[in-house]
C-alpha positions in Angstrom: -0.1 0.0 -0.2 2.9 2.6 0.4 3.5 2.6 -3.4 -0.2 3.2 -3.5 -0.8 7.5 -4.7 -3.4 9.3 -2.6 -6.1 8.9 -5.6 -5.9 5.1 -5.4 -6.1 5.0 -1.5 -9.1 7.3 -1.6 -10.4 4.9 -4.3 -10.1 1.9 -2.5 -11.3 3.3 0.9 -14.5 4.4 -0.9 -14.6 0.5 -2.2 -14.1 -1.5 1.1 -16.2 1.6 3.4 -19.5 0.1 2.6 -21.4 1.6 5.4 -22.6 5.3 4.8 -22.3 8.3 6.9 -25.4 8.2 8.3 -25.3 4.8 8.9 -22.1 4.4 10.6 -22.6 6.9 13.0 -25.8 5.0 13.8 -24.0 2.1 14.6 -21.7 3.8 16.5 -24.4 5.0 19.2 -24.9 1.5 19.7 -23.5 -1.0 22.4 -22.2 -3.5 19.9 -20.4 -1.0 18.8 -18.6 0.5 22.2 -18.0 -2.9 23.0 -16.0 -3.7 19.7 -12.6 -4.1 19.7 -9.0 -3.0 21.5 -9.9 -1.1 24.6 -6.6 1.0 25.9 -7.1 2.6 29.7 -11.0 1.7 30.0 -11.7 4.3 27.2 -12.9 4.2 24.1 -11.6 1.7 21.3 -9.5 2.2 18.1 -12.1 1.3 16.2 -14.8 3.1 17.4 -12.3 6.7 17.4 -11.7 5.7 13.7 -15.6 5.6 13.1 -15.8 8.7 13.9 -13.4 10.2 12.1 -14.2 7.9 8.8 -17.7 9.8 9.4 -16.5 12.9 8.9 -13.9 11.5 5.6 -17.0 10.5 4.1 -18.7 13.9 4.5 -15.7 15.8 3.3 -15.6 16.9 -0.3 -12.0 15.9 -2.0 -10.6 18.5 -2.3 -10.6 19.4 1.6 -8.7 16.3 2.4 -5.4 16.9 4.4 -2.1 14.6 4.1 -3.0 13.3 7.4 -6.5 12.4 6.1 -5.2 10.6 3.2 -3.3 8.8 6.0 -6.0 7.4 7.6 -7.8 6.3 4.7 -4.7 4.2 4.7 -5.3 2.8 8.3 -9.0 2.1 7.5 -8.0 0.2 4.5 -5.2 -1.8 5.8 -6.8 -2.5 9.0 -10.3 -3.7 7.2 -8.1 -5.9 4.6 -6.3 -7.4 7.4 -9.4 -7.8 9.2 -11.2 -9.6 5.9 -8.5 -12.2 5.7 -9.2 -13.6 9.1 -12.9 -14.3 8.9 -13.8 -16.8 11.5 -15.9 -19.9 10.4 -19.4 -20.0 10.9 -22.6 -17.5 11.2 -20.8 -14.2 11.4 -23.9 -11.9 12.3 -23.6 -10.9 16.2 -19.4 -11.4 16.2 -16.8 -9.5 17.8 -14.9 -10.1 14.2 -18.0 -8.4 12.3 -18.6 -5.4 15.0 -14.9 -4.1 15.4 -14.8 -4.5 11.2 -18.5 -2.4 11.1 -16.2 0.2 13.4 -14.0 0.8 10.8 -16.8 1.0 8.0 -17.5 -2.2 6.9 -20.1 -4.3 7.3 -18.7 -7.7 5.5 -22.7 -9.0 5.3 -23.5 -5.8 2.8 -22.9 -6.9 -0.9 
């Protein structure tokens, strides 16, 4: 991913993040969302914090995106790709694996 330019990262981000801003914001308000992911020091999980930033990125105009925004998109793309490769067996509907991915803007049950 290091060799991909901003335009490629933006395109990958748009392909992998399959929850819209309002949908993601609703999800982030649920207890399942707040319980998923790694919590350091008992605070907000990394994925939940990222989800809030993804909502803003989805709503931003291309010309308003900063280098830091593109860096976060790279992080999101990398996380989603790695996490999808670790898909557990069986029904994933109500799993922390799916909930964590949803915090990062991707619902694996959505086509």
